C-alpha positions in Angstrom: -128.4 133.1 -34.6 -129.5 133.3 -38.3 -131.8 136.1 -39.5 -135.3 135.3 -40.7 -135.5 135.2 -44.5 -137.4 137.9 -46.4 -140.1 135.4 -47.3 -141.1 135.3 -43.7 -142.4 138.9 -44.0 -143.8 138.5 -47.5 -147.2 137.3 -46.1 -150.5 138.6 -44.8 -149.8 140.9 -41.9 -152.2 139.1 -39.5 -150.2 136.0 -40.1 -146.8 137.6 -39.6 -147.7 139.4 -36.4 -148.4 136.4 -34.1 -145.6 134.5 -35.8 -143.1 137.2 -34.6 -143.8 136.3 -30.9 -140.9 134.3 -29.5 -138.5 135.5 -32.2 -135.3 137.2 -31.2 -134.6 140.9 -32.0 -130.8 141.1 -32.2 -128.6 144.3 -32.2 -124.8 144.2 -32.3 -123.3 147.5 -31.2 -120.0 148.6 -29.7 -118.9 145.0 -29.4 -122.0 144.1 -27.5 -124.7 141.6 -28.7 -128.1 142.6 -27.4 -130.9 140.1 -27.7 -134.6 140.4 -26.8 -137.4 137.9 -27.2 -140.4 139.5 -28.9 -143.4 139.2 -26.5 -145.9 141.8 -27.8 -146.7 143.2 -31.3 -149.4 145.1 -33.1 -150.5 144.7 -36.7 -151.3 147.6 -39.0 -152.8 147.3 -42.4 -152.6 150.7 -44.0 -155.1 150.3 -46.9 -158.0 149.7 -44.6 -156.8 150.6 -41.1 -157.5 154.0 -39.7 -155.0 153.3 -36.9 -152.1 153.1 -39.5 -150.0 156.1 -40.5 -150.4 154.9 -44.1 -154.2 154.6 -44.0 -155.9 154.8 -47.4 -152.4 154.6 -49.0 -151.3 157.9 -47.5 -147.7 158.2 -48.7 -145.4 160.8 -47.1 -141.6 161.0 -46.4 -142.4 159.5 -42.9 -144.4 156.5 -44.3 -142.2 155.8 -47.3 -140.7 152.7 -45.8 -144.1 151.1 -45.4 -144.5 151.1 -49.2 -141.2 149.4 -49.7 -140.2 145.7 -49.7 -141.2 143.4 -46.8 -138.7 142.7 -44.0 -137.5 146.3 -43.8 -137.6 148.6 -40.8 -140.2 151.4 -40.5 -139.1 153.6 -37.6 -140.9 156.7 -36.4 -140.7 159.2 -33.5 -143.5 159.6 -30.9 -143.9 162.5 -28.5 -140.9 164.1 -30.2 -138.5 161.8 -28.3 -139.1 158.1 -28.5 -138.5 155.9 -31.6 -140.7 152.9 -32.4 -139.7 149.9 -34.6 -142.1 148.4 -37.1 -141.5 145.6 -39.6 -142.8 146.0 -43.1 -145.0 143.2 -44.3 -146.9 141.9 -47.4 -146.0 142.9 -51.0 -144.2 146.1 -52.0 -146.7 148.9 -52.5 -149.1 147.6 -49.9 -148.3 149.7 -46.8 -148.6 147.2 -43.9 -146.5 146.4 -41.0 -146.1 145.1 -37.4 -145.1 147.3 -34.5 -142.7 145.6 -32.0 -144.3 146.7 -28.7 -142.2 144.8 -26.1 -139.3 142.4 -25.8 -138.0 140.3 -22.9 -134.3 140.9 -22.4 -132.3 137.7 -23.1 -128.6 138.8 -23.6 -126.6 142.0 -23.1 -128.9 143.1 -20.3 -126.2 145.2 -18.6 -125.6 147.2 -21.7 -129.3 147.6 -22.3 -129.5 149.1 -18.8 -126.6 151.4 -19.5 -128.3 152.7 -22.7 -131.6 153.2 -20.8 -130.5 154.4 -17.4 -126.7 154.9 -17.6 -126.3 152.2 -14.9 -125.7 148.5 -14.9 -128.6 146.1 -14.5 -127.6 145.4 -10.9 -127.6 149.1 -10.1 -131.1 149.9 -11.2 -134.3 149.5 -9.2 -136.6 146.5 -9.5 -139.1 148.9 -11.1 -136.5 150.0 -13.7 -135.6 146.4 -14.4 -139.3 145.6 -15.2 -139.6 148.7 -17.3 -136.4 148.1 -19.3 -138.0 147.0 -22.5 -141.7 146.7 -21.9 -142.8 149.3 -24.4 -142.0 150.3 -28.0 -140.0 153.4 -27.1 -138.3 151.7 -24.2 -137.0 148.8 -26.2 -135.7 151.1 -28.9 -133.7 153.0 -26.3 -132.4 149.8 -24.7 -131.3 148.4 -28.2 -130.1 151.8 -29.5 -132.5 151.7 -32.4 -133.0 155.2 -34.0 -134.0 156.8 -37.2 -130.6 155.7 -38.5 -132.0 152.2 -39.0 -135.0 153.5 -41.1 -135.6 151.3 -44.1 -132.8 148.9 -43.1 -133.4 145.2 -44.0 -133.9 143.2 -40.9 -131.2 140.7 -41.8 -128.1 143.0 -41.4 -125.4 141.5 -39.2 -125.8 144.2 -36.6 -129.6 144.5 -36.7 -132.0 141.6 -37.4 -134.7 139.3 -36.3 -133.9 135.6 -35.8 -135.7 132.4 -35.1 -136.4 131.9 -31.4 -138.8 130.0 -29.2 -141.9 128.3 -30.5 -145.0 129.8 -28.9 -148.0 127.6 -28.7 -151.3 129.1 -30.0 -152.8 128.6 -26.5 -150.2 131.0 -25.2 -151.0 133.8 -27.6 -153.4 136.5 -26.5 -155.3 138.7 -28.9 -156.5 142.1 -27.8 -157.2 145.7 -28.8 -154.3 147.9 -29.8 -153.0 150.6 -27.5 -153.5 154.4 -27.7 -155.4 154.6 -31.0 -158.8 155.8 -29.8 -158.8 158.2 -32.8 -159.0 155.3 -35.2 -162.9 155.0 -35.1 -163.9 151.4 -35.8 -160.2 150.3 -36.2 -159.6 150.9 -32.5 -161.6 147.8 -31.7 -159.7 145.5 -34.1 -158.1 142.6 -32.1 -154.7 143.1 -33.8 -152.5 143.2 -30.7 -150.8 139.9 -30.0 -148.9 139.0 -26.8 -147.4 136.1 -24.9 -149.8 135.1 -22.1 -148.6 136.3 -18.6 -145.2 137.5 -19.9 -144.0 140.2 -17.4 -142.6 142.3 -20.2 -145.9 142.9 -22.0 -146.4 146.6 -21.9 -150.1 146.7 -21.0 -151.9 143.7 -19.5 -154.7 142.6 -22.0 -158.2 143.0 -20.8 
């Protein structure tokens, strides 16, 4: 699988976000290739978006990656324990990005289960199987994505996003983003995109 080229990300964030659905997130680690189909994303446009860490061009050591070139990873920690993967978009200096909220496991499922639960996929419960990668923190655990990959370009041989399945517009659902009630009017932006009826979407759209 060939990585997406940087020009894919060098576009308006609200164009990149739905276009990421169906693409493959690939992680090569410890001799294992882990592949997940992206099924849910959220767009964040820092200059105007009160839901973004970089709102109003807020630049800190944490948000530095968002001001960098498109196609690089912005990774942050939530609740002091879970990493979240974002893809930087648009032109350098405009702090925008797309959060990868959920993936559908495609390849290397046993190793994903070991990373998440320390058991093979066959040994975990049906509920654990469903919860393997259906959230931003969960997928990072299952793919061993940590702060180490902060600012990495998403075309490295062991960490990249590749072409995948073509998702018809009729199968893309727009909805409000999750857990940003603090963001005033931005909490109502329909900037979450997901694949209709995919079982790995983290929260069923209303």
